[in-house]
C-alpha positions as CSV (number, residue, x, y, z in Angstrom):
1,X,121.1,91.1,90.2
2,X,117.4,91.5,89.3
3,X,115.4,93.7,91.6
4,X,112.5,91.8,93.1
5,X,109.0,93.1,92.6
6,X,107.2,94.5,95.6
7,X,103.9,92.9,96.7
8,X,101.4,93.8,99.4
9,X,102.6,92.7,102.8
10,X,102.1,93.5,106.5
11,X,104.9,94.5,109.0
12,X,104.8,94.1,112.7
13,X,105.5,97.4,114.5
14,X,106.8,95.9,117.8
15,X,108.9,97.7,120.3
16,X,110.4,94.4,121.1
17,X,112.0,94.4,117.6
18,X,113.3,98.0,117.9
19,X,117.0,98.8,118.1
20,X,118.7,101.7,119.8
21,X,119.1,105.1,118.1
22,X,120.6,106.4,121.3
23,X,120.2,105.5,125.0
24,X,116.8,107.1,125.3
25,X,115.2,106.1,121.9
26,X,114.6,103.0,119.9
27,X,113.5,102.5,116.2
28,X,112.3,99.8,114.0
29,X,112.7,100.1,110.2
30,X,109.8,98.4,108.4
31,X,109.2,99.5,104.8
32,X,112.7,99.6,103.3
33,X,114.3,98.9,99.9
34,X,115.6,95.7,101.5
35,X,112.2,94.5,102.8
36,X,110.1,95.5,99.8
37,X,112.3,95.9,96.7
38,X,111.1,99.4,96.1
39,X,113.0,102.8,96.4
40,X,110.1,105.3,96.8
41,X,109.3,104.9,100.6
42,X,111.1,104.2,103.8
43,X,109.0,103.8,106.9
44,X,109.3,102.8,110.5
45,X,108.6,103.8,114.1
46,X,110.4,105.2,117.1
47,X,109.8,105.0,120.8
48,X,111.5,107.7,122.9
49,X,111.6,108.3,126.7
50,X,110.7,111.6,128.4
51,X,113.3,114.2,127.7
52,X,114.8,112.2,124.8
53,X,115.9,114.4,121.9
54,X,116.8,113.6,118.3
55,X,116.9,115.3,115.0
56,X,117.2,115.0,111.2
57,X,118.5,117.2,108.4
58,X,116.6,117.0,105.1
59,X,118.7,119.6,103.2
60,X,119.4,119.2,99.4
61,X,123.1,119.5,98.5
62,X,124.0,119.1,102.2
63,X,127.8,119.0,102.5
64,X,127.3,116.7,105.6
65,X,124.9,114.3,103.7
66,X,125.3,110.6,104.7
67,X,126.9,111.4,108.1
68,X,126.0,112.1,111.7
69,X,127.2,115.8,111.7
70,X,126.1,117.7,114.8
71,X,124.8,114.5,116.4
72,X,122.0,114.1,113.8
73,X,121.7,112.2,110.6
74,X,122.0,114.3,107.4
75,X,119.9,112.5,104.8
76,X,119.6,115.0,101.9
77,X,116.5,115.9,99.9
78,X,113.6,114.0,101.5
79,X,110.2,114.6,102.8
80,X,108.9,112.9,106.0
81,X,105.5,112.5,107.7
82,X,105.0,111.6,111.3
83,X,101.9,110.0,112.9
84,X,102.2,110.5,116.6
85,X,100.7,107.5,118.5
86,X,101.6,108.5,122.1
87,X,103.3,111.2,124.0
88,X,104.0,114.9,123.2
89,X,107.0,116.3,121.4
90,X,108.4,119.8,120.9
91,X,109.7,120.2,117.4
92,X,112.3,123.0,116.6
93,X,112.9,123.5,112.9
94,X,115.2,125.6,110.8
95,X,115.4,126.0,107.0
96,X,114.8,128.2,104.0
97,X,115.8,131.3,106.0
98,X,113.2,130.6,108.8
99,X,113.1,129.0,112.2
100,X,110.3,128.1,114.5
101,X,108.9,125.5,116.8
102,X,105.6,123.7,117.7
103,X,104.3,121.0,119.9
104,X,102.5,117.9,118.6
105,X,101.1,114.8,120.3
106,X,99.0,111.7,120.0
107,X,96.7,111.8,117.0
108,X,98.7,114.5,115.2
109,X,100.2,114.2,111.8
110,X,103.3,116.3,111.0
111,X,104.8,117.0,107.6
112,X,108.5,117.7,107.3
113,X,109.3,119.1,103.9
114,X,112.7,118.9,102.3
115,X,115.0,121.8,103.1
116,X,114.7,121.7,106.9
117,X,116.7,120.6,109.9
118,X,114.6,119.4,112.8
119,X,115.2,118.6,116.4
120,X,112.6,116.9,118.6
121,X,112.4,116.6,122.4
122,X,109.8,114.4,124.2
123,X,108.1,116.6,126.7
124,X,106.0,115.5,129.7
125,X,106.1,112.2,131.6
126,X,104.8,109.9,128.8
127,X,107.1,108.2,126.4
128,X,106.5,109.1,122.7
129,X,105.7,106.6,120.0
130,X,105.8,107.8,116.4
131,X,105.2,106.1,113.0
132,X,107.1,107.8,110.2
133,X,107.4,107.6,106.4
134,X,110.2,109.2,104.3
135,X,110.2,109.7,100.5
136,X,112.2,108.9,98.6
137,X,114.0,106.1,100.4
138,X,117.3,107.5,101.7
139,X,120.6,106.0,100.4
140,X,122.0,106.0,103.9
141,X,120.5,105.7,107.4
142,X,122.3,106.0,110.7
143,X,123.1,102.6,112.2
144,X,121.0,101.2,115.0
145,X,122.5,99.1,117.8
146,X,121.2,96.2,119.8
147,X,120.1,97.0,123.4
148,X,122.0,95.5,126.3
149,X,120.6,92.0,127.2
150,X,117.8,92.4,129.7
151,X,117.2,96.0,128.9
152,X,113.6,97.0,128.1
């Protein structure tokens, strides 16, 4: 099958189109190999309720790659960038023999280099909304589920 050529296009970043990551967080996947025909980027957004937590592992040669080990997706050797649009998030990170944490919020851009495992928790009373971009596009992503009918 011939790979289609990518062309400029716009994507709607609507919470109404988002699917569940877990009971307190929803995601929409926008720029994907399936939607664009390219393999270099993978982008989307998430909306998370106060106290919601999540994480990612971007560790090369990860023995848990392509799985949900420890309750987080293990994607392998990827970089990721966040643009926080609303809310505040505490980020705990570990990798390359170090560990630490910081807080980011609306208007902040965060770079997650390959080699780190991260865990995020929404702090405060405001839900978080984050646009994210990964490179290269991962071969596997955790499945999303549809919300219950009538759930916001």
